[in-house]
C-alpha positions, 0 to 999 in steps of 0.5 A: 512484477517489479514493485519497488522500494517502499516508503515509511508510513505516512502517518507514523514512520513505519516500515511498510509490506506487501500484505496478500488477501487471505481469500478469493472468490468466483468473482475474484479468484485472484487474491488482491494486494495491498501495502500495510504499515508494520507499526499502525497497521494502515492500508492503502486498499486493495490493488491487482498488483503489488506494483499498483499497491506500491504506486499509490502507497508511495505518492506523497502530498506536497504541502506547503505553508502559506500565510 
């Protein structure tokens, strides 16, 4: 599946990479995947496909400064 380009880390601006779980179990025979920052090691949860992980990682909330 096409994952698309990963945005920089929303916390530190570091480069993001796809990271696969190193294990599988009887209940979960396919390893899960996440996106993590190579600088501060934050991850965005575990997903079934790289595309799902990338889509969640790339979501950014719009912040409005209203006074």
